[in-house]
VOGUPA-207598 format. One line per field, with one value per residue (C-alpha): chain; z, y, x; residue number from 1; residue in three letters. Coordinates in pm, 1 decimal. Layout:
<sites>
doba: c(A ...) .
pz: c(Z ...) .
py: c(Y ...) .
px: c(X ...) .
loba: c(NUM ...) .
fimi: c(ala ...) .
</sites>
This chain:
<sites>
doba: c(A A A A A A A A A A A A A A A A A A A A A A A A A A A A A A A A A A A A A A A A A A A A A A A A A A A A A A A A A A A A A A A A A A A A A A A A A A A A A A A A A A A A A A A A A A A A A A A A A A A A A A A A A A A A A A A A A A A A A A A A A A A A A A A A A A A A A A A A A A A A A A A A A A A A A A A A A A A A A A A A A A A A A A A A A A A A A A A A A A A A A A A A A A A A A A A A A A A A A A A A A A A A A A A A A A A A A A A A A A A A A A A A A A A A A A A A A A A A A A A A A A A A A A A A A A A A A A A A A A A A A A A A A A A A A A A A A A A A A A A A A A A A A A A A A A A A A A A A A A A A A A A A A A A A A A A A A A A A A A A A A A A A A A A A A A A A A A A A A A A A A A A A A A A A A A A A A A A A A A A A A A A A A A A A A A A A A A A A A A A A A A A A A A A A A A A A A A A A A A A A A A A A A A A A A A A A A A A A A A A A A A A A A A A A A A A A A A A A A A A A A A A A A A A A A A A A A A A A A A A A A A A A A A A A A A A A A A A A A A A A A A A A A A A A A A A A A A A A A A A A A A A A A A A A A A A A A A A A A A A A A A A A) .
pz: c(7056.0 6775.1 6901.2 7290.3 7009.7 6866.2 7181.7 7310.2 6997.2 6908.4 7273.8 7215.5 7062.3 7399.7 7669.6 7411.4 7468.2 7864.8 7912.7 7681.0 7853.7 8287.5 8195.8 8036.8 8279.2 8597.4 8352.5 8300.6 8033.8 7923.0 7745.5 7436.1 7274.7 7229.6 7103.5 6849.2 6771.2 6791.3 6576.1 6349.5 6359.7 6285.3 5974.5 5845.9 5880.4 5677.9 5446.1 5378.2 5322.0 5059.9 4868.5 4859.6 4774.2 4436.4 4393.6 4428.0 4185.8 3926.7 3893.4 3865.2 3587.3 3427.2 3402.3 3289.1 3039.9 2713.9 2415.3 2439.5 2684.9 2643.8 2772.8 2952.9 3166.4 3430.0 3748.0 3865.1 4219.3 4442.9 4742.1 5042.4 5182.7 4904.4 5176.9 5031.7 4623.1 4672.6 4827.6 4987.8 4943.7 4874.9 5072.6 5366.0 5350.2 5228.1 5615.7 5732.6 5583.5 5657.4 6098.4 6081.9 6352.3 6282.9 6089.0 5876.2 5963.8 5638.1 5450.2 5060.7 4840.4 4813.3 4458.8 4525.0 4762.6 4644.0 4312.6 4491.3 4668.6 4384.5 4240.6 4608.5 4586.4 4293.2 4320.9 4675.0 4424.8 4251.2 4520.7 4658.7 4322.1 4322.4 4671.0 5008.1 5331.2 5375.3 5161.7 5264.2 5578.3 5518.0 5374.9 5488.3 5567.9 5338.4 5442.2 5540.5 5484.9 5343.6 5654.9 5422.9 5453.9 5130.8 4933.5 4835.8 4689.9 4359.3 4238.5 4331.7 4163.0 4271.6 4428.7 4515.4 4591.7 4897.2 5024.5 4831.5 5061.6 5342.2 5243.1 5201.6 5488.1 5720.4 5476.9 5613.5 5953.6 5948.1 5858.7 6029.7 6340.6 6458.8 6252.4 6432.0 6791.8 6720.8 6614.2 6907.0 7208.6 7004.0 7046.1 7313.8 7483.0 7309.4 7509.1 7825.6 7798.2 7611.5 7857.0 8176.0 8111.8 8002.3 8440.2 8593.6 8406.0 8666.1 9019.9 9221.0 9383.7 9251.3 9414.4 9310.5 8968.1 8936.6 9064.6 8864.1 8588.7 8589.4 8647.4 8372.9 8104.1 8213.3 8167.6 7856.9 7700.2 7770.6 7639.7 7283.8 7270.4 7314.0 6940.7 6801.7 6971.5 7098.2 7325.1 7470.8 7644.6 7900.3 7979.9 8265.9 8446.7 8784.5 8462.2 8408.7 8483.4 8835.7 8851.8 8630.0 8411.1 8053.2 7862.1 7531.4 7260.7 6886.4 6670.8 6488.7 6464.9 6654.8 6867.0 7067.3 7339.2 7321.5 7348.9 7662.6 7762.0 7919.2 8142.6 8260.6 8261.9 8099.2 7976.4 7579.9 7307.4 7023.6 6647.0 6605.6 6454.1 6271.5 6250.9 6531.6 6659.1 6673.6 6854.6 7098.5 7156.4 7304.5 7489.2 7712.4 7745.9 7949.6 8263.7 8234.4 8083.2 7728.8 7550.6 7187.2 6893.8 6517.3 6358.5 6104.7 6371.0 6383.0 6734.6 6873.5 6930.7 7190.9 7383.1 7334.5 7513.2 7784.2 7875.1 7869.2 8095.0 8286.9 8284.0 8402.8 8703.2 8802.0 9043.6 9055.6 8661.6 8544.5 8294.1 7965.1 7675.4 7329.1 7057.9 6917.1 6513.4 6502.7 6228.3 6197.7 6079.1 5991.8 6295.6 6085.5 6266.8 6447.9 6300.0 6443.9 6742.0 6787.6 7044.8 7142.7 7451.3 7536.4 7650.0 7938.6 8158.7 8316.5 8321.3 8071.5 8062.6 7676.4 7582.8 7297.1 7097.2 6868.6 6687.9 6538.7 6163.8 6100.2 6178.3 6118.3 5983.5 6248.2 6075.9 6023.4 5681.6 5703.3 5323.7 5253.5 5462.1 5689.1 6012.5 6018.5 5670.9 5956.7 6223.2 5993.4 5812.1 6200.6 6243.2 5973.3 6048.5 6271.5 6573.3 6725.0 6859.9 7065.8 7288.7 7565.2 7654.0 8016.9 7985.1 8295.2 8314.4 8165.8 8259.0 8058.8 8134.2 8248.9 7922.1 7682.2 7478.2 7403.4 7089.7 7181.0 7464.0 7158.8 6989.4 7385.8 7391.4 7036.4 7032.3 7332.2 7204.3 6898.1 7040.7 7302.1 7022.6 6756.5 6519.1 6330.1 6447.4 6154.6 6237.5 5894.8 6013.0 5990.3 5817.2 5466.6 5497.6 5370.2 5293.3 5105.4 5228.8 5412.8 5319.8 5688.3 5622.8 5331.3 5493.2 5728.8 5519.3 5267.3 5646.8 5748.7 5417.8 5515.0 5788.7 5662.2 5388.6 5724.6 5874.8 5573.4 5357.3 5360.0 5305.3 5653.4 5653.8 5526.5 5826.9 5998.4 5831.6 5468.2 5420.7 5580.4 5327.7 5087.0 5172.6 5106.1 4764.7 4655.7 4815.3 4613.6 4265.9 4209.9 4177.8 4374.9 4211.4 4273.5 4613.5 4676.4 4638.4 4833.1 5136.8 5110.3 5117.5 5446.8 5809.9 6090.3 6244.1 6012.3 6165.7 5946.2 5764.3 5623.9 5516.4 5358.4 5203.1 5064.4 4933.9 4708.6 4603.7 4478.3 4275.0 4151.5 3990.9 3841.5 3706.0 3547.1 3423.3 3296.6 3098.5 2966.3 2832.1 2735.5 2303.6 2360.1 2579.4 2567.6 2836.1 2972.3 3027.0 3212.4 3650.6 3760.8) .
py: c(7098.0 6822.7 6766.8 6646.5 6430.8 6231.7 6132.5 5999.8 5813.2 5685.6 5551.6 5412.6 5806.0 5928.5 5709.9 5885.4 6287.7 6240.3 6068.0 6253.4 6601.7 6463.7 6387.3 6736.4 6964.9 6807.6 6883.2 6503.3 6241.9 5829.2 5890.3 5745.9 6046.8 6011.2 5714.8 5801.7 6032.3 5778.3 5527.4 5863.6 5882.0 5604.0 5497.0 5854.8 5758.1 5489.1 5647.9 5899.1 5631.2 5366.2 5756.8 5800.7 5472.1 5469.2 5847.6 5609.0 5342.7 5542.2 5782.0 5444.8 5399.0 5674.0 5681.4 5268.7 5288.3 5334.2 5618.5 5980.3 6135.1 6416.2 6751.9 6885.0 6676.8 6703.3 6532.5 6346.5 6398.2 6674.4 6580.9 6731.2 6805.0 7139.0 7391.3 7621.7 7758.5 7904.1 7936.6 8278.5 8345.1 8702.0 8793.2 8665.7 8838.6 9192.0 9174.0 9078.7 9382.2 9647.4 9545.8 9482.6 9716.9 9598.6 9825.0 9758.1 9875.2 10002.9 10250.8 10204.3 10432.9 10459.2 10421.3 10072.3 9988.7 10081.0 9870.3 9632.6 9652.9 9691.8 9428.5 9223.3 9398.1 9299.3 8987.4 9020.3 9170.5 8834.3 8600.6 8827.2 8845.3 8403.9 8420.1 8619.2 8626.8 8816.9 8670.6 8324.9 8360.4 8440.2 8084.7 7831.8 7574.6 7317.6 6970.8 6763.7 6331.3 6330.7 6342.0 6137.9 6478.4 6585.3 6485.7 6757.5 7127.4 6965.6 6815.6 6398.2 6177.2 5764.5 5597.2 5295.4 5095.9 5046.4 5463.3 5467.2 5236.8 5441.6 5722.5 5645.9 5458.0 5763.0 5994.1 5762.1 5739.7 6115.0 6214.5 5913.7 5859.3 6135.1 6471.1 6365.3 6287.0 6649.0 6862.4 6774.9 6815.1 7155.2 7230.6 7137.8 7316.6 7680.4 7589.6 7577.3 7817.3 8079.2 7981.1 8000.8 8298.9 8461.7 8379.4 8424.9 8781.4 8845.1 8744.4 9066.4 8924.2 8955.7 8782.4 8448.6 8599.5 8611.0 8178.6 8103.7 8189.0 8069.2 7756.3 7725.4 7906.8 7625.5 7375.8 7539.2 7586.6 7198.2 7055.1 7284.2 7112.4 6833.3 6868.5 6904.4 6596.6 6917.4 6729.5 7068.1 7074.3 7358.1 7431.0 7622.2 7699.9 7878.9 8167.9 8193.0 8530.4 8520.8 8850.7 9138.3 9225.4 9177.2 8840.9 8798.0 8534.4 8492.4 8434.4 8212.7 8132.5 8249.5 7916.0 8020.6 8174.2 7817.0 7648.9 7895.4 7912.5 7544.3 7625.3 8005.4 8253.0 8562.5 8883.9 8941.1 9216.1 9234.4 9340.0 9269.1 9006.8 8923.3 8639.1 8308.7 8479.7 8775.7 8568.5 8465.9 8747.3 8900.4 8606.7 8632.8 8977.1 8903.7 8743.9 8876.8 9238.3 9233.1 9520.0 9503.6 9748.3 9848.5 9871.7 10119.2 10326.8 10580.4 10762.6 10387.7 10327.1 10611.6 10517.1 10149.8 10161.5 10430.6 10096.9 9838.7 10092.9 10106.2 9720.3 9657.3 9881.6 9695.0 9387.9 9223.3 9175.3 8867.9 8896.7 9019.7 8854.9 9036.7 8922.1 9191.2 9068.3 9202.8 8936.1 8527.9 8391.9 8050.4 7953.1 7910.5 8309.0 8513.3 8902.9 9253.6 9325.2 9613.4 9914.3 9983.4 9738.5 9755.5 10147.1 10083.4 10045.8 9718.9 9405.1 9136.7 8833.7 8592.7 8304.0 8082.2 7856.6 7629.4 7438.4 7025.3 7103.3 6638.0 6675.4 6927.5 7350.8 7519.5 7796.3 8072.8 8256.4 8466.4 8683.7 8268.3 8126.1 8215.9 8153.8 7876.7 7740.8 7722.8 7544.5 7318.7 7191.4 7173.1 6926.1 6717.7 6694.1 6454.1 6643.0 6940.7 6913.5 7275.0 7341.2 7647.0 7764.7 8076.0 8268.8 8492.5 8813.8 9081.7 9459.5 9734.9 9812.0 10198.4 10424.0 10135.9 10312.1 10066.3 9959.5 9808.8 9610.0 9477.2 9329.5 9237.0 8971.6 8896.9 8775.4 8573.2 8418.6 8333.3 8159.2 7967.0 7844.7 7784.3 8048.3 8259.0 8605.7 8892.3 9290.4 9312.7 9420.1 9202.8 9429.1 9405.6 9066.4 9347.1 9703.2 9802.8 9914.5 10145.0 10515.7 10484.1 10141.9 10248.2 10498.6 10290.5 10060.8 10384.1 10480.2 10106.6 10182.7 10496.8 10423.8 10067.1 10375.9 10600.8 10275.7 10120.2 10410.2 10743.8 10906.0 11088.9 11193.3 11546.6 11786.7 12084.1 12265.4 12187.1 12256.1 12536.9 12567.1 12486.0 12754.0 13004.4 12907.4 12904.9 13247.4 13407.8 13254.1 13398.1 13742.8 14033.9 14012.6 13657.6 13624.6 13886.2 13700.5 13410.3 13610.9 13645.0 13325.6 13250.6 13249.0 13368.7 13077.8 12830.6 12576.4 12477.4 12231.9 12412.0 12670.9 12439.6 12269.7 12570.2 12685.9 12361.3 12324.7 12751.2 12677.5 12340.2 12633.2 12883.7 12604.3 12454.0 12833.3 12851.9 12547.4 12613.2 12981.8 12855.7 12889.9 13229.1 13443.6 13532.1 13397.4 13716.4 13783.9 13480.7 13511.6 13189.3) .
px: c(3956.1 4141.2 4475.7 4243.5 3991.3 4319.5 4493.5 4149.7 4111.8 4455.9 4640.5 4926.8 5007.1 4783.9 5086.4 5320.6 5221.5 5139.9 5495.7 5623.0 5521.2 5493.2 5885.5 5942.0 5776.5 5948.8 6318.0 6389.6 6478.3 6477.1 6724.4 6511.0 6593.5 6948.0 6995.9 6757.2 7025.6 7345.2 7151.4 7129.7 7464.7 7548.2 7324.7 7476.8 7844.6 7744.5 7556.9 7885.4 8100.4 7880.3 7834.9 8197.0 8292.2 8067.9 8270.0 8529.1 8411.1 8292.6 8617.9 8825.4 8580.9 8584.5 8960.4 9002.2 8842.9 9011.2 9033.4 9026.6 8767.2 8597.8 8837.6 8554.8 8284.9 7965.2 8039.8 7843.4 7824.5 8046.0 8250.3 7988.1 8303.2 8312.5 8182.8 8398.6 8430.0 8789.1 9114.0 9026.6 9397.6 9460.5 9106.2 9249.8 9630.8 9425.9 9284.7 9626.8 9747.6 9515.9 9458.2 9859.1 10036.1 10356.4 10605.5 10853.6 11276.8 11311.2 10970.8 10858.5 10837.5 10401.2 10391.4 10531.8 10326.8 10025.2 10102.6 10117.9 9840.0 9611.8 9745.9 9605.3 9290.4 9210.5 9243.8 9007.6 8790.4 8751.3 8721.6 8499.6 8225.5 8291.6 8221.4 8222.8 8235.0 7882.4 7585.9 7741.4 7723.8 7318.4 7200.5 7240.6 7529.1 7697.8 7666.8 7942.2 7758.9 7406.2 7155.8 6803.4 6649.2 6873.8 7131.2 7338.4 7295.7 7156.5 6918.9 6880.4 7086.8 7027.5 7391.1 7250.5 6889.5 7054.4 7027.6 6664.2 6499.1 6662.6 6546.9 6142.1 6175.7 6299.5 6081.4 5759.9 5911.0 5952.5 5585.4 5342.8 5571.4 5690.3 5514.6 5149.9 5373.1 5532.2 5248.1 5030.7 5287.7 5379.5 4962.7 4946.1 5228.5 5088.9 4772.2 4910.1 5170.6 4880.0 4645.8 4817.8 4975.4 4638.9 4502.2 4952.3 4872.8 4528.1 4730.1 4749.6 5014.3 5360.1 5610.3 5305.5 5251.0 5661.8 5691.6 5321.2 5525.9 5878.0 5747.2 5513.0 5717.0 5950.5 5753.2 5570.3 5939.0 6045.5 5679.9 5805.2 6142.4 6023.4 5870.3 6115.8 6292.1 6559.7 6881.8 7028.5 7308.5 7400.2 7750.9 7928.1 7540.9 7746.1 7804.9 7418.0 7214.6 6978.1 6840.4 6865.4 7174.7 7129.0 7225.3 7330.7 7371.5 7473.8 7131.8 7069.8 6632.8 6336.4 6412.3 6677.1 6453.3 6312.2 6618.6 6740.6 6463.8 6458.9 6693.8 6592.4 6320.3 6394.7 6264.2 6238.8 6358.1 6261.4 6085.3 5716.2 5565.9 5256.6 5094.6 5137.3 5453.2 5289.9 5047.7 5332.0 5426.8 5067.7 5078.0 5400.9 5329.5 5047.9 5247.4 5590.4 5736.2 5884.9 6005.2 5861.8 5961.6 5921.5 6222.8 6108.8 6066.2 6453.1 6168.1 6116.7 6478.0 6493.8 6230.0 6365.5 6706.3 6528.7 6208.8 6608.3 6751.2 6466.9 6426.6 6785.4 6761.4 6513.1 6675.5 6310.4 6319.9 6427.7 6729.4 6666.9 6788.1 6886.1 7079.9 7257.6 7338.0 6937.5 6937.2 6958.6 7296.3 7374.5 7548.1 7884.5 7998.6 7894.7 7875.0 7894.0 7729.4 7496.1 7620.5 7243.8 7236.7 7631.6 7566.6 7363.0 7677.8 7510.0 7672.0 7695.3 7622.4 7789.8 7580.7 7725.4 7574.7 7561.5 7371.7 7513.7 7339.6 7424.3 7017.0 6900.6 6925.4 6839.5 6894.3 6587.4 6673.6 6384.6 6326.2 6239.1 6032.3 5731.1 5761.7 5521.7 5769.6 6018.1 5814.7 5709.8 6046.6 6217.4 5971.3 6009.7 6340.5 6552.8 6633.7 6765.8 7094.6 7210.3 7499.1 7491.2 7759.6 7739.6 8085.2 8123.2 7988.4 8184.1 8160.7 8296.2 8637.1 8764.2 8789.4 8674.7 8358.3 8012.6 8181.5 8480.6 8351.9 8043.8 8326.0 8507.4 8239.0 8121.5 8511.2 8494.4 8146.3 8304.3 8587.3 8378.0 8126.4 8399.8 8238.0 8359.9 8418.1 8333.3 8334.0 8095.2 7741.4 7405.6 7213.9 7396.4 7129.3 6885.9 7098.1 7318.3 7682.6 7682.3 7948.4 8031.9 8202.1 8351.0 8523.4 8656.7 8802.2 9002.3 9110.3 9250.8 9406.1 9559.8 9706.0 9941.1 10042.7 10161.4 10337.2 10491.8 10513.8 10739.7 10402.5 10458.1 10762.1 10793.8 10850.2 10696.0 10971.9 10952.8 10590.8 10629.7 10931.2 10697.0 10483.6 10731.3 10868.9 10465.9 10368.1 10696.7 10646.2 10313.3 10288.0 10122.5 9771.5 9741.7 9931.0 9648.6 9369.5 9501.0 9553.3 9191.9 9076.5 9319.7 9195.4 9370.4 9261.2 9389.1 9626.5 9896.2 9757.3 9516.7 9657.6 9930.9 9597.9 9504.3 9829.3 9876.3 9554.7 9560.5 9912.1 9743.0 9443.9 9737.2 9909.1 9637.8 9554.9 9847.4 9888.9 9574.8 9659.0 9983.5 9939.9 9776.5 9936.5 10316.6 10598.6 10638.1 10303.5 10290.2 10289.7 10352.2) .
loba: c(1 2 3 4 5 6 7 8 9 10 11 12 13 14 15 16 17 18 19 20 21 22 23 24 25 26 27 28 29 30 31 32 33 34 35 36 37 38 39 40 41 42 43 44 45 46 47 48 49 50 51 52 53 54 55 56 57 58 59 60 61 62 63 64 65 66 67 68 69 70 71 72 73 74 75 76 77 78 79 80 81 82 83 84 85 86 87 88 89 90 91 92 93 94 95 96 97 98 99 100 101 102 103 104 105 106 107 108 109 110 111 112 113 114 115 116 117 118 119 120 121 122 123 124 125 126 127 128 129 130 131 132 133 134 135 136 137 138 139 140 141 142 143 144 145 146 147 148 149 150 151 152 153 154 155 156 157 158 159 160 161 162 163 164 165 166 167 168 169 170 171 172 173 174 175 176 177 178 179 180 181 182 183 184 185 186 187 188 189 190 191 192 193 194 195 196 197 198 199 200 201 202 203 204 205 206 207 208 209 210 211 212 213 214 215 216 217 218 219 220 221 222 223 224 225 226 227 228 229 230 231 232 233 234 235 236 237 238 239 240 241 242 243 244 245 246 247 248 249 250 251 252 253 254 255 256 257 258 259 260 261 262 263 264 265 266 267 268 269 270 271 272 273 274 275 276 277 278 279 280 281 282 283 284 285 286 287 288 289 290 291 292 293 294 295 296 297 298 299 300 301 302 303 304 305 306 307 308 309 310 311 312 313 314 315 316 317 318 319 320 321 322 323 324 325 326 327 328 329 330 331 332 333 334 335 336 337 338 339 340 341 342 343 344 345 346 347 348 349 350 351 352 353 354 355 356 357 358 359 360 361 362 363 364 365 366 367 368 369 370 371 372 373 374 375 376 377 378 379 380 381 382 383 384 385 386 387 388 389 390 391 392 393 394 395 396 397 398 399 400 401 402 403 404 405 406 407 408 409 410 411 412 413 414 415 416 417 418 419 420 421 422 423 424 425 426 427 428 429 430 431 432 433 434 435 436 437 438 439 440 441 442 443 444 445 446 447 448 449 450 451 452 453 454 455 456 457 458 459 460 461 462 463 464 465 466 467 468 469 470 471 472 473 474 475 476 477 478 479 480 481 482 483 484 485 486 487 488 489 490 491 492 493 494 495 496 497 498 499 500 501 502 503 504 505 506 507 508 509 510 511 512 513 514 515 516 517 518 519 520 521 522 523 524) .
fimi: c(met val ala trp leu phe leu met phe phe pro pro val thr ile thr val leu leu val ile val val ala ser phe gly gly thr leu gly ile arg glu leu phe val glu gly leu thr arg ile phe glu trp gly ala gln thr thr his gly tyr glu tyr leu glu asp glu asn glu ser gly thr ser gly glu ser pro pro phe arg ile lys lys arg his ser ser gly asp leu gly ile ile his arg glu lys ser asp leu val asp ser lys leu his ser thr asp glu pro glu cys arg gln thr thr val ser val val val asp asp ser ile asp phe ile ala ala gly ile glu ala ile ile glu asp gln val thr ser arg phe arg ala glu gln leu pro ser trp asn leu leu thr arg thr arg tyr ser phe gln tyr ile asn trp lys leu ser leu leu trp ala ala gly phe leu phe arg tyr leu val leu val pro ile arg ile leu leu phe ile leu gly leu thr thr met cys gly val cys tyr ile val gly his val pro asn gln arg ile arg lys phe leu asn arg his val met leu met ser met arg ile phe ser arg ser phe ser ser ile ile arg phe his asp gln glu asn arg ala lys lys gly gly ile cys val ala asn his thr ser pro ile asp val met val leu ser cys asp asn cys tyr ala met ile gly gln lys gln gly gly leu leu gly phe ile gln asp ser leu ser arg ala glu his his ile trp phe glu arg ser glu ala ala asp arg lys lys val val gln arg leu arg glu his val glu asp glu asn lys leu pro ile ile ile phe pro glu gly thr cys ile asn asn thr ser val met met phe lys lys gly ser phe glu ile gly ser thr ile tyr pro ile ala met lys tyr asp ser arg leu thr asp ala phe trp asn ser ser glu gln ser tyr gly glu tyr leu trp arg met met thr ser trp ala ile ile cys asp val trp tyr leu pro pro met thr lys glu glu gly glu asp ala ile ala phe ala arg arg val lys arg ala ile ala lys lys gly gly leu val asp leu glu trp asp gly ala leu lys arg glu arg val ser ser lys leu ile gln leu gln gln lys leu tyr tyr asp arg leu thr arg thr thr thr ile asn asn ile thr glu glu asp leu gln thr asp val leu asp ile met gln ser ile ser glu glu asp arg asn ser leu met lys gln leu asp glu thr asp asp asp asp ala ile ile arg lys val ser ala tyr arg his asp leu arg lys leu ser asp ser met gly ala ala val glu pro asp ser lys his val) .
</sites>
């Protein structure tokens, strides 16, 4: 009601909003947003040149002053291209060692390789303490240049009056012109979607209900996208999912669904939310089949998989969109895909999404922001630019398990979107490192030792000879005690392990009794 009253008393805003709604409903554009973004980009480039020129003159003035300079000084400005704190030389070296499959022509001793690798592991550990590859993916990406929204990661600093005046003008334009129009568009889009979804949910004819739901959702999502001044470019639309199937995409923010739904209708699966997002979930469920679950309920996951399987097998239902990472990543990389959606055995339709962070940062840090705060930050930004690529459908190959299939799909998405392909679990955002992940790293290093050292050069004949030597070197009493520990079902490796452990225990006992027992009374 407030939105409609506002429109009645402000005719220019009314005309603008109605024009945007009509054009957005048919998926068209007047080209105003594109011109707006192009103008902003040129302003940012000029601002970046001004900033870098200021840094250059400042460095010249400081270097040209007479007298001794202090040994330490605080830089007033930092290069905005400083997206990484350090050069991860040792970390990359360790990663290449663990994942390499090459075998050297001449194998080294185990001790020399372990000592050499230990130095690299220590250096890589120090690099990880300074800046690791995982936690940096859960923070906003640092911009290469100022976008008139924030200066840098540091506090405000005066550069010159031109940039300060430009920043103030941009602030007034965003909050006095863009924000009111965007809020009205968002309210109208939300009202339309919720109201029509409620009506469509009561239509008895399934065919008519699906037809209405598709057109209403496309119209509502396009209006929503205009409330953020979104520019969305879809590529390779011939690969777009039609009916059924599973669509998987990298995850950056809750508006990922809005971006994708501007071009196609999807059924959704995700965690139940509260507040505004929960209200939207309930509204969507009235008109179409969606799957919402509680992440904390382990027993509920089996039901989710079963409902997902039933949904995919029904060709009359919409393709379902899934974000297998399970959490929002800052759009610089793609992290480990959960295998659940790849166990169904259905055709996978990969989608790669890449946001342009120059005008706004679309990443949602749910640990620091609520959904309402995130929407407000998006509405007070300049615009959202996103490229969406539809990749060719992918199916599980013969002999390929769900984990390998998920990695192959993730690799394809990362390559298409120009993102870093990481094997780390996105759950590390909130949880400790699991023991399975630690064991995996240990196994990778053991595999490296078997490839490059003589750790496995002992033949079976040598092992059997070693066992015989041990049995002959101990007394008959100890031999009988050892035989009781051996099982007829044990294989050779188990027998060798038990015999070696028994000899080690006897040796420790002998050393501890050496000072009190005469040499001729020793059995070993």
